C-alpha positions as CSV (number, residue, x, y, z in Angstrom):
1,X,0.0,0.4,-0.1
2,X,2.6,2.5,0.9
3,X,2.7,5.2,3.1
4,X,-0.3,6.9,1.8
5,X,-3.4,7.3,3.4
6,X,-6.7,5.8,1.2
7,X,-10.0,7.6,1.5
8,X,-12.8,5.5,1.4
9,X,-16.5,6.2,0.4
10,X,-17.6,4.5,3.1
11,X,-17.5,5.2,7.1
12,X,-18.2,3.5,10.5
13,X,-22.0,3.9,11.2
14,X,-23.0,4.1,7.5
15,X,-25.7,1.7,6.4
16,X,-24.5,-0.5,3.5
17,X,-25.5,-2.6,0.9
18,X,-23.4,-6.0,-0.2
19,X,-23.6,-6.4,-3.7
20,X,-21.3,-9.3,-3.9
21,X,-20.4,-12.4,-2.2
22,X,-22.0,-14.8,0.0
23,X,-24.4,-11.9,1.5
24,X,-25.0,-10.4,-1.5
25,X,-28.5,-8.5,-1.4
26,X,-28.2,-7.8,2.4
27,X,-27.7,-4.3,4.3
28,X,-26.4,-3.6,7.4
29,X,-24.5,-0.9,10.0
30,X,-20.5,-0.9,9.4
31,X,-19.4,-1.3,13.0
32,X,-15.6,-1.1,12.1
33,X,-13.5,-0.2,9.4
34,X,-10.2,-1.8,8.7
35,X,-8.1,0.4,6.7
36,X,-5.5,-1.4,6.4
37,X,-6.7,-4.4,5.0
38,X,-9.4,-2.1,2.9
39,X,-12.3,-4.0,4.7
40,X,-15.5,-2.9,6.8
41,X,-17.3,-5.1,9.8
42,X,-21.0,-4.9,9.2
43,X,-23.2,-5.9,12.0
44,X,-24.8,-9.1,11.4
45,X,-23.4,-10.0,8.3
46,X,-19.8,-11.6,7.4
47,X,-20.0,-14.6,10.2
48,X,-17.3,-16.9,10.9
49,X,-17.0,-19.5,13.4
50,X,-13.6,-19.5,15.4
51,X,-12.3,-22.6,17.0
52,X,-10.8,-21.1,20.0
53,X,-9.0,-23.0,23.2
54,X,-10.0,-22.3,26.7
55,X,-7.9,-19.7,28.2
56,X,-8.7,-17.1,31.2
57,X,-10.2,-14.6,29.3
58,X,-12.8,-17.7,28.0
59,X,-12.7,-20.3,30.2
60,X,-15.1,-22.5,28.2
61,X,-13.4,-22.3,24.9
62,X,-15.3,-23.9,21.8
63,X,-16.8,-22.5,18.4
64,X,-17.5,-18.7,18.8
65,X,-19.5,-16.8,16.3
66,X,-18.1,-13.4,14.9
67,X,-18.3,-10.8,11.9
68,X,-15.2,-10.5,9.4
69,X,-14.7,-7.9,7.4
70,X,-15.9,-7.6,4.0
71,X,-14.1,-5.7,1.2
72,X,-15.1,-2.4,0.7
73,X,-15.4,-3.1,-3.5
74,X,-18.6,-5.1,-2.6
75,X,-20.3,-2.7,-0.5
76,X,-22.1,0.3,-1.4
77,X,-23.6,3.0,0.5
78,X,-27.3,2.7,1.4
79,X,-29.3,6.0,0.7
80,X,-32.2,6.5,3.3
81,X,-34.0,8.6,1.2
82,X,-33.8,7.0,-2.0
83,X,-34.2,3.4,-0.2
84,X,-31.8,2.1,-2.1
85,X,-28.0,1.6,-3.0
86,X,-25.9,4.4,-4.4
87,X,-22.8,5.7,-5.7
88,X,-21.2,8.5,-3.7
89,X,-19.8,11.8,-4.6
90,X,-17.9,14.2,-3.0
91,X,-19.4,18.0,-3.1
92,X,-16.8,20.9,-1.4
93,X,-19.0,23.0,1.0
94,X,-18.1,26.8,2.3
95,X,-15.6,25.6,4.9
96,X,-13.3,24.4,2.7
97,X,-13.9,20.8,3.7
98,X,-16.1,18.0,1.9
99,X,-19.5,16.3,2.2
100,X,-20.7,13.1,0.7
101,X,-23.9,12.8,-1.5
102,X,-25.9,10.6,-2.9
103,X,-25.3,10.3,-6.9
104,X,-28.9,9.6,-7.4
105,X,-31.0,12.1,-5.2
106,X,-28.2,14.5,-4.5
107,X,-29.2,14.2,-0.6
108,X,-25.6,15.1,1.4
109,X,-24.7,12.1,3.7
110,X,-23.6,13.6,6.6
111,X,-21.5,11.9,9.7
């Protein structure tokens, strides 16, 4: 990757639509971003099973289900106003920063 920091069209807290892979067609909320792997962890999606040994932290061990990351290229932002998955654009605002917006309806996406 290099020392360059990538900008993503998705942030933590966004509602996203999965457009490819095992979870295709489902929507969920982004819990956590993993920028170094270019993945996002989505609530209730991408569930994997981990076999764990008993430890002090988890005395019982066993099979634990948890959310794994889904690659960002397989995600689209879900616009609440359009109620559909949409592409994201960036628009410059008065204070010199940028704001994301829905390419279908033009609604600004804050957050």
